[in-house]
Chimera marker file (.cmm) of the C-alpha trace (Angstrom):
<marker_set name="trace">
<marker id="1" x="51.510" y="97.328" z="136.968" r="1" g="1" b="0" radius="0.5"/>
<marker id="2" x="51.772" y="93.596" z="136.302" r="1" g="1" b="0" radius="0.5"/>
<marker id="3" x="55.330" y="93.958" z="135.005" r="1" g="1" b="0" radius="0.5"/>
<marker id="4" x="56.357" y="95.768" z="138.206" r="1" g="1" b="0" radius="0.5"/>
<marker id="5" x="54.914" y="92.933" z="140.268" r="1" g="1" b="0" radius="0.5"/>
<marker id="6" x="56.739" y="90.317" z="138.205" r="1" g="1" b="0" radius="0.5"/>
<marker id="7" x="60.030" y="92.213" z="138.360" r="1" g="1" b="0" radius="0.5"/>
<marker id="8" x="59.648" y="92.784" z="142.087" r="1" g="1" b="0" radius="0.5"/>
<marker id="9" x="58.942" y="89.116" z="142.666" r="1" g="1" b="0" radius="0.5"/>
<marker id="10" x="61.913" y="88.159" z="140.544" r="1" g="1" b="0" radius="0.5"/>
<marker id="11" x="64.139" y="90.529" z="142.500" r="1" g="1" b="0" radius="0.5"/>
<marker id="12" x="63.062" y="88.900" z="145.760" r="1" g="1" b="0" radius="0.5"/>
<marker id="13" x="63.699" y="85.432" z="144.396" r="1" g="1" b="0" radius="0.5"/>
<marker id="14" x="67.110" y="86.498" z="143.167" r="1" g="1" b="0" radius="0.5"/>
<marker id="15" x="68.189" y="87.362" z="146.724" r="1" g="1" b="0" radius="0.5"/>
<marker id="16" x="70.647" y="84.921" z="148.230" r="1" g="1" b="0" radius="0.5"/>
<marker id="17" x="69.385" y="82.439" z="150.740" r="1" g="1" b="0" radius="0.5"/>
<marker id="18" x="72.262" y="83.382" z="152.961" r="1" g="1" b="0" radius="0.5"/>
<marker id="19" x="75.505" y="85.317" z="152.799" r="1" g="1" b="0" radius="0.5"/>
<marker id="20" x="78.065" y="83.462" z="150.688" r="1" g="1" b="0" radius="0.5"/>
<marker id="21" x="79.692" y="85.831" z="148.270" r="1" g="1" b="0" radius="0.5"/>
<marker id="22" x="82.845" y="83.822" z="147.726" r="1" g="1" b="0" radius="0.5"/>
<marker id="23" x="81.218" y="80.410" z="147.316" r="1" g="1" b="0" radius="0.5"/>
<marker id="24" x="82.096" y="78.825" z="143.971" r="1" g="1" b="0" radius="0.5"/>
<marker id="25" x="79.067" y="78.188" z="141.793" r="1" g="1" b="0" radius="0.5"/>
<marker id="26" x="77.830" y="74.697" z="141.031" r="1" g="1" b="0" radius="0.5"/>
<marker id="27" x="77.591" y="74.507" z="137.274" r="1" g="1" b="0" radius="0.5"/>
<marker id="28" x="75.083" y="72.291" z="135.541" r="1" g="1" b="0" radius="0.5"/>
<marker id="29" x="75.013" y="71.693" z="131.800" r="1" g="1" b="0" radius="0.5"/>
<marker id="30" x="71.227" y="71.385" z="131.739" r="1" g="1" b="0" radius="0.5"/>
<marker id="31" x="70.603" y="74.790" z="133.291" r="1" g="1" b="0" radius="0.5"/>
<marker id="32" x="70.376" y="77.929" z="131.185" r="1" g="1" b="0" radius="0.5"/>
<marker id="33" x="73.283" y="80.407" z="131.568" r="1" g="1" b="0" radius="0.5"/>
<marker id="34" x="71.085" y="82.894" z="133.423" r="1" g="1" b="0" radius="0.5"/>
<marker id="35" x="70.398" y="80.337" z="136.115" r="1" g="1" b="0" radius="0.5"/>
<marker id="36" x="74.015" y="79.214" z="136.417" r="1" g="1" b="0" radius="0.5"/>
<marker id="37" x="74.963" y="82.824" z="137.063" r="1" g="1" b="0" radius="0.5"/>
<marker id="38" x="72.670" y="82.927" z="140.075" r="1" g="1" b="0" radius="0.5"/>
<marker id="39" x="74.200" y="79.865" z="141.691" r="1" g="1" b="0" radius="0.5"/>
<marker id="40" x="77.031" y="81.867" z="143.214" r="1" g="1" b="0" radius="0.5"/>
<marker id="41" x="74.510" y="83.876" z="145.200" r="1" g="1" b="0" radius="0.5"/>
<marker id="42" x="73.129" y="80.805" z="146.928" r="1" g="1" b="0" radius="0.5"/>
<marker id="43" x="75.257" y="79.416" z="149.738" r="1" g="1" b="0" radius="0.5"/>
<marker id="44" x="74.219" y="75.811" z="149.289" r="1" g="1" b="0" radius="0.5"/>
<marker id="45" x="74.898" y="75.637" z="145.564" r="1" g="1" b="0" radius="0.5"/>
<marker id="46" x="78.626" y="74.976" z="145.741" r="1" g="1" b="0" radius="0.5"/>
<marker id="47" x="78.348" y="71.412" z="147.001" r="1" g="1" b="0" radius="0.5"/>
<marker id="48" x="80.085" y="72.180" z="150.303" r="1" g="1" b="0" radius="0.5"/>
<marker id="49" x="76.924" y="71.473" z="152.244" r="1" g="1" b="0" radius="0.5"/>
<marker id="50" x="78.717" y="70.183" z="155.326" r="1" g="1" b="0" radius="0.5"/>
<marker id="51" x="80.842" y="73.315" z="155.556" r="1" g="1" b="0" radius="0.5"/>
<marker id="52" x="77.868" y="75.601" z="155.073" r="1" g="1" b="0" radius="0.5"/>
<marker id="53" x="75.820" y="73.698" z="157.619" r="1" g="1" b="0" radius="0.5"/>
<marker id="54" x="78.698" y="73.891" z="160.090" r="1" g="1" b="0" radius="0.5"/>
<marker id="55" x="78.964" y="77.628" z="159.549" r="1" g="1" b="0" radius="0.5"/>
<marker id="56" x="75.255" y="78.182" z="160.114" r="1" g="1" b="0" radius="0.5"/>
<marker id="57" x="74.892" y="75.799" z="163.028" r="1" g="1" b="0" radius="0.5"/>
<marker id="58" x="78.414" y="75.559" z="164.396" r="1" g="1" b="0" radius="0.5"/>
<marker id="59" x="77.432" y="77.006" z="167.731" r="1" g="1" b="0" radius="0.5"/>
<marker id="60" x="74.706" y="74.375" z="168.225" r="1" g="1" b="0" radius="0.5"/>
<marker id="61" x="77.212" y="71.567" z="168.868" r="1" g="1" b="0" radius="0.5"/>
<marker id="62" x="75.348" y="69.176" z="166.579" r="1" g="1" b="0" radius="0.5"/>
<marker id="63" x="76.030" y="65.464" z="166.819" r="1" g="1" b="0" radius="0.5"/>
<marker id="64" x="77.093" y="63.526" z="163.730" r="1" g="1" b="0" radius="0.5"/>
<marker id="65" x="73.619" y="61.950" z="163.704" r="1" g="1" b="0" radius="0.5"/>
<marker id="66" x="71.937" y="65.379" z="163.729" r="1" g="1" b="0" radius="0.5"/>
<marker id="67" x="74.206" y="66.594" z="160.934" r="1" g="1" b="0" radius="0.5"/>
<marker id="68" x="73.342" y="63.524" z="158.873" r="1" g="1" b="0" radius="0.5"/>
<marker id="69" x="69.628" y="64.130" z="159.418" r="1" g="1" b="0" radius="0.5"/>
<marker id="70" x="69.886" y="67.831" z="158.573" r="1" g="1" b="0" radius="0.5"/>
<marker id="71" x="71.812" y="67.340" z="155.329" r="1" g="1" b="0" radius="0.5"/>
<marker id="72" x="68.851" y="65.947" z="153.315" r="1" g="1" b="0" radius="0.5"/>
<marker id="73" x="66.619" y="68.685" z="154.714" r="1" g="1" b="0" radius="0.5"/>
<marker id="74" x="68.967" y="71.324" z="153.344" r="1" g="1" b="0" radius="0.5"/>
<marker id="75" x="69.365" y="69.422" z="150.073" r="1" g="1" b="0" radius="0.5"/>
<marker id="76" x="65.589" y="69.303" z="149.668" r="1" g="1" b="0" radius="0.5"/>
<marker id="77" x="65.316" y="73.028" z="150.363" r="1" g="1" b="0" radius="0.5"/>
<marker id="78" x="68.041" y="73.723" z="147.806" r="1" g="1" b="0" radius="0.5"/>
<marker id="79" x="66.276" y="71.612" z="145.190" r="1" g="1" b="0" radius="0.5"/>
<marker id="80" x="62.958" y="73.367" z="145.817" r="1" g="1" b="0" radius="0.5"/>
<marker id="81" x="64.650" y="76.772" z="145.717" r="1" g="1" b="0" radius="0.5"/>
<marker id="82" x="66.202" y="75.960" z="142.337" r="1" g="1" b="0" radius="0.5"/>
<marker id="83" x="62.874" y="74.726" z="140.968" r="1" g="1" b="0" radius="0.5"/>
<marker id="84" x="61.008" y="77.855" z="142.060" r="1" g="1" b="0" radius="0.5"/>
<marker id="85" x="63.758" y="80.071" z="140.694" r="1" g="1" b="0" radius="0.5"/>
<marker id="86" x="63.813" y="78.249" z="137.359" r="1" g="1" b="0" radius="0.5"/>
<marker id="87" x="60.011" y="78.325" z="137.062" r="1" g="1" b="0" radius="0.5"/>
<marker id="88" x="59.922" y="82.025" z="137.909" r="1" g="1" b="0" radius="0.5"/>
<marker id="89" x="62.616" y="82.792" z="135.361" r="1" g="1" b="0" radius="0.5"/>
<marker id="90" x="60.690" y="80.902" z="132.676" r="1" g="1" b="0" radius="0.5"/>
<marker id="91" x="57.517" y="82.847" z="133.496" r="1" g="1" b="0" radius="0.5"/>
<marker id="92" x="59.348" y="86.170" z="133.454" r="1" g="1" b="0" radius="0.5"/>
<marker id="93" x="60.945" y="85.310" z="130.136" r="1" g="1" b="0" radius="0.5"/>
<marker id="94" x="57.461" y="84.580" z="128.758" r="1" g="1" b="0" radius="0.5"/>
<marker id="95" x="56.186" y="88.015" z="129.764" r="1" g="1" b="0" radius="0.5"/>
<marker id="96" x="59.117" y="90.198" z="128.737" r="1" g="1" b="0" radius="0.5"/>
<marker id="97" x="60.332" y="90.947" z="125.254" r="1" g="1" b="0" radius="0.5"/>
<marker id="98" x="63.806" y="89.695" z="124.334" r="1" g="1" b="0" radius="0.5"/>
<marker id="99" x="65.185" y="93.211" z="124.830" r="1" g="1" b="0" radius="0.5"/>
<marker id="100" x="63.474" y="93.617" z="128.218" r="1" g="1" b="0" radius="0.5"/>
<marker id="101" x="64.672" y="90.205" z="129.346" r="1" g="1" b="0" radius="0.5"/>
<marker id="102" x="68.234" y="91.040" z="128.352" r="1" g="1" b="0" radius="0.5"/>
<marker id="103" x="68.039" y="94.220" z="130.426" r="1" g="1" b="0" radius="0.5"/>
<marker id="104" x="66.444" y="92.254" z="133.270" r="1" g="1" b="0" radius="0.5"/>
<marker id="105" x="69.394" y="89.830" z="133.237" r="1" g="1" b="0" radius="0.5"/>
<marker id="106" x="71.846" y="92.731" z="133.212" r="1" g="1" b="0" radius="0.5"/>
<marker id="107" x="70.068" y="94.260" z="136.216" r="1" g="1" b="0" radius="0.5"/>
<marker id="108" x="70.130" y="90.890" z="137.978" r="1" g="1" b="0" radius="0.5"/>
<marker id="109" x="73.877" y="90.544" z="137.390" r="1" g="1" b="0" radius="0.5"/>
<marker id="110" x="74.458" y="94.065" z="138.666" r="1" g="1" b="0" radius="0.5"/>
<marker id="111" x="72.461" y="93.379" z="141.845" r="1" g="1" b="0" radius="0.5"/>
<marker id="112" x="74.405" y="90.151" z="142.354" r="1" g="1" b="0" radius="0.5"/>
<marker id="113" x="77.705" y="92.020" z="142.162" r="1" g="1" b="0" radius="0.5"/>
<marker id="114" x="76.420" y="94.665" z="144.572" r="1" g="1" b="0" radius="0.5"/>
<marker id="115" x="75.440" y="91.928" z="147.042" r="1" g="1" b="0" radius="0.5"/>
<marker id="116" x="78.867" y="90.345" z="146.735" r="1" g="1" b="0" radius="0.5"/>
<marker id="117" x="80.564" y="93.637" z="147.474" r="1" g="1" b="0" radius="0.5"/>
<marker id="118" x="78.241" y="94.284" z="150.393" r="1" g="1" b="0" radius="0.5"/>
<marker id="119" x="78.983" y="90.863" z="151.878" r="1" g="1" b="0" radius="0.5"/>
<marker id="120" x="82.729" y="91.364" z="151.425" r="1" g="1" b="0" radius="0.5"/>
<marker id="121" x="82.503" y="94.734" z="153.171" r="1" g="1" b="0" radius="0.5"/>
<marker id="122" x="80.488" y="93.237" z="156.042" r="1" g="1" b="0" radius="0.5"/>
<marker id="123" x="82.925" y="90.363" z="156.455" r="1" g="1" b="0" radius="0.5"/>
<marker id="124" x="85.835" y="92.784" z="156.507" r="1" g="1" b="0" radius="0.5"/>
<marker id="125" x="84.075" y="94.918" z="159.134" r="1" g="1" b="0" radius="0.5"/>
<marker id="126" x="83.347" y="91.866" z="161.268" r="1" g="1" b="0" radius="0.5"/>
<marker id="127" x="86.944" y="90.704" z="161.045" r="1" g="1" b="0" radius="0.5"/>
<marker id="128" x="88.223" y="94.144" z="162.020" r="1" g="1" b="0" radius="0.5"/>
<marker id="129" x="85.736" y="94.312" z="164.874" r="1" g="1" b="0" radius="0.5"/>
<marker id="130" x="86.784" y="90.872" z="166.123" r="1" g="1" b="0" radius="0.5"/>
<marker id="131" x="90.458" y="91.830" z="165.973" r="1" g="1" b="0" radius="0.5"/>
<marker id="132" x="89.750" y="95.070" z="167.813" r="1" g="1" b="0" radius="0.5"/>
<marker id="133" x="87.832" y="93.208" z="170.526" r="1" g="1" b="0" radius="0.5"/>
<marker id="134" x="90.581" y="90.618" z="170.778" r="1" g="1" b="0" radius="0.5"/>
<marker id="135" x="93.119" y="93.387" z="171.274" r="1" g="1" b="0" radius="0.5"/>
<marker id="136" x="90.987" y="95.019" z="173.959" r="1" g="1" b="0" radius="0.5"/>
<marker id="137" x="90.665" y="91.736" z="175.822" r="1" g="1" b="0" radius="0.5"/>
<marker id="138" x="94.468" y="91.343" z="175.892" r="1" g="1" b="0" radius="0.5"/>
<marker id="139" x="94.810" y="94.845" z="177.350" r="1" g="1" b="0" radius="0.5"/>
<marker id="140" x="92.490" y="94.035" z="180.268" r="1" g="1" b="0" radius="0.5"/>
<link id1="1" id2="2" r="1" g="1" b="0" radius="0.2"/>
<link id1="2" id2="3" r="1" g="1" b="0" radius="0.2"/>
<link id1="3" id2="4" r="1" g="1" b="0" radius="0.2"/>
<link id1="4" id2="5" r="1" g="1" b="0" radius="0.2"/>
<link id1="5" id2="6" r="1" g="1" b="0" radius="0.2"/>
<link id1="6" id2="7" r="1" g="1" b="0" radius="0.2"/>
<link id1="7" id2="8" r="1" g="1" b="0" radius="0.2"/>
<link id1="8" id2="9" r="1" g="1" b="0" radius="0.2"/>
<link id1="9" id2="10" r="1" g="1" b="0" radius="0.2"/>
<link id1="10" id2="11" r="1" g="1" b="0" radius="0.2"/>
<link id1="11" id2="12" r="1" g="1" b="0" radius="0.2"/>
<link id1="12" id2="13" r="1" g="1" b="0" radius="0.2"/>
<link id1="13" id2="14" r="1" g="1" b="0" radius="0.2"/>
<link id1="14" id2="15" r="1" g="1" b="0" radius="0.2"/>
<link id1="15" id2="16" r="1" g="1" b="0" radius="0.2"/>
<link id1="16" id2="17" r="1" g="1" b="0" radius="0.2"/>
<link id1="17" id2="18" r="1" g="1" b="0" radius="0.2"/>
<link id1="18" id2="19" r="1" g="1" b="0" radius="0.2"/>
<link id1="19" id2="20" r="1" g="1" b="0" radius="0.2"/>
<link id1="20" id2="21" r="1" g="1" b="0" radius="0.2"/>
<link id1="21" id2="22" r="1" g="1" b="0" radius="0.2"/>
<link id1="22" id2="23" r="1" g="1" b="0" radius="0.2"/>
<link id1="23" id2="24" r="1" g="1" b="0" radius="0.2"/>
<link id1="24" id2="25" r="1" g="1" b="0" radius="0.2"/>
<link id1="25" id2="26" r="1" g="1" b="0" radius="0.2"/>
<link id1="26" id2="27" r="1" g="1" b="0" radius="0.2"/>
<link id1="27" id2="28" r="1" g="1" b="0" radius="0.2"/>
<link id1="28" id2="29" r="1" g="1" b="0" radius="0.2"/>
<link id1="29" id2="30" r="1" g="1" b="0" radius="0.2"/>
<link id1="30" id2="31" r="1" g="1" b="0" radius="0.2"/>
<link id1="31" id2="32" r="1" g="1" b="0" radius="0.2"/>
<link id1="32" id2="33" r="1" g="1" b="0" radius="0.2"/>
<link id1="33" id2="34" r="1" g="1" b="0" radius="0.2"/>
<link id1="34" id2="35" r="1" g="1" b="0" radius="0.2"/>
<link id1="35" id2="36" r="1" g="1" b="0" radius="0.2"/>
<link id1="36" id2="37" r="1" g="1" b="0" radius="0.2"/>
<link id1="37" id2="38" r="1" g="1" b="0" radius="0.2"/>
<link id1="38" id2="39" r="1" g="1" b="0" radius="0.2"/>
<link id1="39" id2="40" r="1" g="1" b="0" radius="0.2"/>
<link id1="40" id2="41" r="1" g="1" b="0" radius="0.2"/>
<link id1="41" id2="42" r="1" g="1" b="0" radius="0.2"/>
<link id1="42" id2="43" r="1" g="1" b="0" radius="0.2"/>
<link id1="43" id2="44" r="1" g="1" b="0" radius="0.2"/>
<link id1="44" id2="45" r="1" g="1" b="0" radius="0.2"/>
<link id1="45" id2="46" r="1" g="1" b="0" radius="0.2"/>
<link id1="46" id2="47" r="1" g="1" b="0" radius="0.2"/>
<link id1="47" id2="48" r="1" g="1" b="0" radius="0.2"/>
<link id1="48" id2="49" r="1" g="1" b="0" radius="0.2"/>
<link id1="49" id2="50" r="1" g="1" b="0" radius="0.2"/>
<link id1="50" id2="51" r="1" g="1" b="0" radius="0.2"/>
<link id1="51" id2="52" r="1" g="1" b="0" radius="0.2"/>
<link id1="52" id2="53" r="1" g="1" b="0" radius="0.2"/>
<link id1="53" id2="54" r="1" g="1" b="0" radius="0.2"/>
<link id1="54" id2="55" r="1" g="1" b="0" radius="0.2"/>
<link id1="55" id2="56" r="1" g="1" b="0" radius="0.2"/>
<link id1="56" id2="57" r="1" g="1" b="0" radius="0.2"/>
<link id1="57" id2="58" r="1" g="1" b="0" radius="0.2"/>
<link id1="58" id2="59" r="1" g="1" b="0" radius="0.2"/>
<link id1="59" id2="60" r="1" g="1" b="0" radius="0.2"/>
<link id1="60" id2="61" r="1" g="1" b="0" radius="0.2"/>
<link id1="61" id2="62" r="1" g="1" b="0" radius="0.2"/>
<link id1="62" id2="63" r="1" g="1" b="0" radius="0.2"/>
<link id1="63" id2="64" r="1" g="1" b="0" radius="0.2"/>
<link id1="64" id2="65" r="1" g="1" b="0" radius="0.2"/>
<link id1="65" id2="66" r="1" g="1" b="0" radius="0.2"/>
<link id1="66" id2="67" r="1" g="1" b="0" radius="0.2"/>
<link id1="67" id2="68" r="1" g="1" b="0" radius="0.2"/>
<link id1="68" id2="69" r="1" g="1" b="0" radius="0.2"/>
<link id1="69" id2="70" r="1" g="1" b="0" radius="0.2"/>
<link id1="70" id2="71" r="1" g="1" b="0" radius="0.2"/>
<link id1="71" id2="72" r="1" g="1" b="0" radius="0.2"/>
<link id1="72" id2="73" r="1" g="1" b="0" radius="0.2"/>
<link id1="73" id2="74" r="1" g="1" b="0" radius="0.2"/>
<link id1="74" id2="75" r="1" g="1" b="0" radius="0.2"/>
<link id1="75" id2="76" r="1" g="1" b="0" radius="0.2"/>
<link id1="76" id2="77" r="1" g="1" b="0" radius="0.2"/>
<link id1="77" id2="78" r="1" g="1" b="0" radius="0.2"/>
<link id1="78" id2="79" r="1" g="1" b="0" radius="0.2"/>
<link id1="79" id2="80" r="1" g="1" b="0" radius="0.2"/>
<link id1="80" id2="81" r="1" g="1" b="0" radius="0.2"/>
<link id1="81" id2="82" r="1" g="1" b="0" radius="0.2"/>
<link id1="82" id2="83" r="1" g="1" b="0" radius="0.2"/>
<link id1="83" id2="84" r="1" g="1" b="0" radius="0.2"/>
<link id1="84" id2="85" r="1" g="1" b="0" radius="0.2"/>
<link id1="85" id2="86" r="1" g="1" b="0" radius="0.2"/>
<link id1="86" id2="87" r="1" g="1" b="0" radius="0.2"/>
<link id1="87" id2="88" r="1" g="1" b="0" radius="0.2"/>
<link id1="88" id2="89" r="1" g="1" b="0" radius="0.2"/>
<link id1="89" id2="90" r="1" g="1" b="0" radius="0.2"/>
<link id1="90" id2="91" r="1" g="1" b="0" radius="0.2"/>
<link id1="91" id2="92" r="1" g="1" b="0" radius="0.2"/>
<link id1="92" id2="93" r="1" g="1" b="0" radius="0.2"/>
<link id1="93" id2="94" r="1" g="1" b="0" radius="0.2"/>
<link id1="94" id2="95" r="1" g="1" b="0" radius="0.2"/>
<link id1="95" id2="96" r="1" g="1" b="0" radius="0.2"/>
<link id1="96" id2="97" r="1" g="1" b="0" radius="0.2"/>
<link id1="97" id2="98" r="1" g="1" b="0" radius="0.2"/>
<link id1="98" id2="99" r="1" g="1" b="0" radius="0.2"/>
<link id1="99" id2="100" r="1" g="1" b="0" radius="0.2"/>
<link id1="100" id2="101" r="1" g="1" b="0" radius="0.2"/>
<link id1="101" id2="102" r="1" g="1" b="0" radius="0.2"/>
<link id1="102" id2="103" r="1" g="1" b="0" radius="0.2"/>
<link id1="103" id2="104" r="1" g="1" b="0" radius="0.2"/>
<link id1="104" id2="105" r="1" g="1" b="0" radius="0.2"/>
<link id1="105" id2="106" r="1" g="1" b="0" radius="0.2"/>
<link id1="106" id2="107" r="1" g="1" b="0" radius="0.2"/>
<link id1="107" id2="108" r="1" g="1" b="0" radius="0.2"/>
<link id1="108" id2="109" r="1" g="1" b="0" radius="0.2"/>
<link id1="109" id2="110" r="1" g="1" b="0" radius="0.2"/>
<link id1="110" id2="111" r="1" g="1" b="0" radius="0.2"/>
<link id1="111" id2="112" r="1" g="1" b="0" radius="0.2"/>
<link id1="112" id2="113" r="1" g="1" b="0" radius="0.2"/>
<link id1="113" id2="114" r="1" g="1" b="0" radius="0.2"/>
<link id1="114" id2="115" r="1" g="1" b="0" radius="0.2"/>
<link id1="115" id2="116" r="1" g="1" b="0" radius="0.2"/>
<link id1="116" id2="117" r="1" g="1" b="0" radius="0.2"/>
<link id1="117" id2="118" r="1" g="1" b="0" radius="0.2"/>
<link id1="118" id2="119" r="1" g="1" b="0" radius="0.2"/>
<link id1="119" id2="120" r="1" g="1" b="0" radius="0.2"/>
<link id1="120" id2="121" r="1" g="1" b="0" radius="0.2"/>
<link id1="121" id2="122" r="1" g="1" b="0" radius="0.2"/>
<link id1="122" id2="123" r="1" g="1" b="0" radius="0.2"/>
<link id1="123" id2="124" r="1" g="1" b="0" radius="0.2"/>
<link id1="124" id2="125" r="1" g="1" b="0" radius="0.2"/>
<link id1="125" id2="126" r="1" g="1" b="0" radius="0.2"/>
<link id1="126" id2="127" r="1" g="1" b="0" radius="0.2"/>
<link id1="127" id2="128" r="1" g="1" b="0" radius="0.2"/>
<link id1="128" id2="129" r="1" g="1" b="0" radius="0.2"/>
<link id1="129" id2="130" r="1" g="1" b="0" radius="0.2"/>
<link id1="130" id2="131" r="1" g="1" b="0" radius="0.2"/>
<link id1="131" id2="132" r="1" g="1" b="0" radius="0.2"/>
<link id1="132" id2="133" r="1" g="1" b="0" radius="0.2"/>
<link id1="133" id2="134" r="1" g="1" b="0" radius="0.2"/>
<link id1="134" id2="135" r="1" g="1" b="0" radius="0.2"/>
<link id1="135" id2="136" r="1" g="1" b="0" radius="0.2"/>
<link id1="136" id2="137" r="1" g="1" b="0" radius="0.2"/>
<link id1="137" id2="138" r="1" g="1" b="0" radius="0.2"/>
<link id1="138" id2="139" r="1" g="1" b="0" radius="0.2"/>
<link id1="139" id2="140" r="1" g="1" b="0" radius="0.2"/>
</marker_set>
């Protein structure tokens, strides 16, 4: 029962903060390989914070001052997210056997790839929908 709880919690923590399948991962030499692999599932990990913030809040017409004030808020959230994820991974690793942990990492990688594919499919659908709507507007 405890192992199911731990694995379930880990699965929730492995979910991306937002949709960013094509964001390049920020690599850090001091992070274990398992954690570096997760970076590409987190939209803020690629260092393009301004671009990500613009994408999330572009329709709010933020001033430069607001953007400057929001940037450290997002950076703090990213740092906390990494810390929780790293701590959780360490705890999971302490509970599982080496073989179980290896399988856990394989499952995590598989879920990550499934999320990437799902996001790509959704983006493609949205683009097609936008083009279809654009075409309909021209016809009217």
